[in-house]
N, C-alpha and C positions, 0 to 999 in steps of 0.2 A: 195251939195258941191260947193263952189265957184270956179271960173276959176283960181284964184290965188293959191288956195290950191292944185288944180290938177297940176298946173304948177310946184309948189315947190316940190310936191310928185314925179313927173316924173323927175325932175332935180336932185333930191338928189342922186339916184343911179349912174347917169353919173358923177357927181362931185366926188362921192366916188371912182369910178373907176379911174378918172384922178389923184386923190390924191394918190391912191394905185400905179398907174403907175409911178408917180414921186418918190414915196418911193422905188419902185423896181428899178427904174433907178439909184437912188443914191446907192442902195445896190450893183447893178451890177458894177457900177463904182468903188466902194470900193474893190470888189472882183477882178476885172481886175487889179486894181492898185497893190493890194497885189501880184497877180500872176506875173505881170511884174517885180516888185521889187525882188521877189524870183528867177525868171529866170535870172535877171541880176546878182544877188548874186552868182549863181552857174555858169553862163556862162562867167563871166568876167575873172576868173582864166584860164578857158579853152582858151579864146581868147588870153590872154597874152602868154600862153604856145605855141599856134600855131604860132603867129606872131614872137615870139622870136626864135622858131625853124627854121624859114625861113629867119632869118637875119644872117649876118656875125658877127664875134666877134668885128670887128672895128665899125660896126654900133651899136651893143649893148652897147659898151662903151660910146657912145654919150648920153645915158641916157633917150632916148625917149621910155618909157616903153610901152605906148599905141599906139605909132605910127606904121603905116603900114611899111613893109620893103621897102626901096628905091630900092633894087635889090633883087628880089626873088631868093633864092637858096635852093636846096634840098641836099646840101652837108652834112649838119649836120645829116640828116636822113640816108644817106648812111653810114656815119661814125658810127652812133649809131647802125646800124644794123649789120655791118660787120667788124668794125675796133676798136671800143672803147674798152678799157681795163676793164675787170671785174675781179679784183684781179691780178693774175699773167698771165692770159690769155687775149690776145688782139684780139679776134675773134668776137667782138660785142655781142649783146644780142640775136642774132639769135639762139645760142645754148640753151639759157634759154627758148626761145619761143618753140622750139621743145620738150624740156624737159617738159614744161607746158602742151603741147598738149598730150604727152605720159602719163602724170599724170591725166589730166582731163577726157579723154575718158573712161577709166575703172572706174574712180571715179564718173562718171555720170551713166553709164550703170548698174553697180552692185547695188548701193544704191536704184535706182528707181525700179529695179526688186525685190530686197529683200523687200523694203518698200511696194511695191504693194502686194506681197504675205502676209506680216504681216498684212497689213490693211484689206485685203480680209478675212483672217482667223479670225481676231478680230471682223469683222463686221457680218459675216454670219455663221462661225463655232465656236461659242462661247462655248468653253469647260470650265470646272471648273477651276477657277483661272485666267481666261482671263482678268478680270478687274484689278486684282493685277499686272499681267504682263504688261498691258498697262500703269498702274500708274508708274511702275518701269522704263519703257521706257521713259515716260515723265520726270521723275526725272533726267534721264541722260542728258536731254536737258538743264537743269539748272545748271549742275555742271561745273564750270570754267575749260576750257581745260588746263590751265596752271598748275593746281594742279595735273593733271594726266600725265604730260610729263615724269617725272622721272620713275614712275612705268612702263609706256609704253616703255621707252628706255630699261629697264631691260628685259621686256618680249620679245621685238623684238630682242634684242641681244641674248637672250637664244634660240630663234627660228631661229637665223642666218638670220634675215630679216632687221636688222638695217643698215641704209645708203644704201638702195637699192630701186629700183623702186617699186617692190611688197610691200615693207614695208610702203612707203608713201601712196600707194593706200589703203592698209589695214587700215591705220590710218584715212583716209578720209571716208572710208566706215563705220567704227565704229562710228565716230562722227556725221555722217549724218543719222544714223538709227532712232533716236527718231523723228526728224522732218519729215523724209520721211514717217515713219509709221503713224504719226499723220495726215499728209496730205491725204494719201490714205485711212486711216480708216474713216475719216470724209467724204471723197468723197463717198466711198461705202455705208456709213450709210445713205446718202441722196438718194440713189437709191431705187426704189420700191422693197420691200421684195418679192412681188409676182413673180418677174422675177426669183429670186433664187429658190423659191418653185416650179415654173413650170419646171425649169431645173432639179431639184431633182426628180420630178415626171417622167420626161422623161428618168431617169436613169443616169444622169450626176454625175460623182464623183468630188472629190476636184479639181484635176488638169484639168479635161476636162471643168468644168464650168469656171475655172479661165481663161484658154487660149482661149476658144471659145466664152465666153460671157462677162466676166468682163473686160479682158484686151482690147478687141476692143472698149469697151465703155469708156475707161480710157484716151483717147487722151487729153482732156483738162487738167487733173491733171498731166499727164505725162509731158506736156509742162511746167507747173508750176514747177514741180520738176526739170526738166532739166535746166530751167533758174536759179533756185536757186543754183543748184549744180555747173553749169558752172561758175557763177559769184563768188560763195563762194570759190571754189577750185582754180580758176585762181587768185583771189586776195589774197589768203592765203600767209602769210609770215612765221609765227612762225613754223608751221609744216614742211614747206619746208626747213627751215634753220636747224631744229633739226634732222629730220628723212630722208631727201632725200639723203644726202651724196653729196660729191663733184661732182660726175659724173651725178647727176640728179637734180641739183639745178634749181628751177623754175625761171621764168622770174622776179618775184618780188624780189627775193634774189639778182639776178644779177643786177637789177636796183639799189638796195641799195648800192651795191659795186661801181656802176658807180657814183652815186650822192655824196656819202660820201667819195670818195677818197681824200686823203690829199697830194698827190704828183702831181707835174706838174701844168700846167695851168688849171684853172676851166673853162671848156667850157660850158657856159650856153645854147647855142643853141643845142649842142649835148645832154645835160642833158634833155632839154625839149622834144627833138625828141624821146629820149629813153623812157621818161615817157608816151608820147602819144602812142608810139608803144606798150608799156606794157598794157595800158588801152584800146586798140583798140578792142580786142575781147569782153569784157563785153559790151562796147558801141554798137558794131554791134549786139550783141545778143538782147539787149533791143530795138534797133531801128527796127530790123527785126521782132521780136516776141512779142513786148510789148502788142499789142492788144489781142493776144492769152493768154498772162499771165493774163490779166484782165478777159477774158472770163473763164479761168480755175478757178480763184478765185471765180467768181460769180457762177460757176457751182457746187460748193460744197466744196471748199478747206477750208472754215471757218465755215461749217455747222457741225452739229452733236448733 
C-alpha cells in the first residue's frame, strides 16, 4: 500500500468527523434560534404586563409600550390587591385569592388520594370488569365539560350544594378523576409486580399494602398530579363562575370583573397588576417544582 493511500485512508475519518461537527453545529444553531424565538414569543407579553403595572397612568398615555418606567411605582399593585372594584365590591382581588386557595387545597388532596387508590386497585387488584371500568373512566376525560354543566347544576341543587364551597370542590374532584386515575394506574403498572407479590406473601391486605408500600413510592407521580391539579383548578373560570356562588368566586372570575368593567376610567396598570397577581401561583408552582414534574413524568406517568 502506498503512502498516499494510507494518508488518504487515515484522513477520511477525521474529515468526516469535521463535516459532522459542522452539520451538528448548524443544527444546534437552528434549535437555539427556535428556542430563543419561542421564549421571546411567550415572554414579550409578560414583559409588557410587568412594565405597564409599574407605570403611572400619565406615563402609560404617552404610548411607549416597551419602554421601562421612568418612575417605578407599586401603587397599581396595592390598588389591585386591596381596592379595585370587582362588581359591586371594592375590596380588591384578595378576596378571590383566598377563595381560590380554599377551593384549590381540597381539590388537590381528594383527587390525588382517590386517583391513587383507583390506580392501585386497577393495577394490582384486577377484578372482573376492571378493564371496562378503566375504559369508562377514560371516556369521561374526553367528554366536554360544557355539555355536563346543566345536569350538574340540577344535581347539586337537589343536593343543596349549588353555589357553595363544597359544591365547587365536588365538581373539581369529579372532573379530575379520569386523569388522576390514568396517571396513577400507569405509574403503578410500571412498578415491579414482585413487590406486590412479596407484600401479599407477608400477609399484607389491600389498605396495608397501599399505605405502607405503594403510597411512599408514589412521590414522583403525586408531585405530577399536584402540579396538574393546582394549575388546572387555579386557572379555572367556567366552573367557578357557574358553581362557586357569589361568596366563593375564585380569583379568575374576579379578574374578569376587573378587566371587563365598563364604568369609570380604564386603569391599565391596575389591570396588568391584577392579571400578574392572579397568575402568580401557577408560575411559582412551575418555577419551584418544574424539575420534579419532569422526573415524575419520566418515572412512569406515561408508561403502561
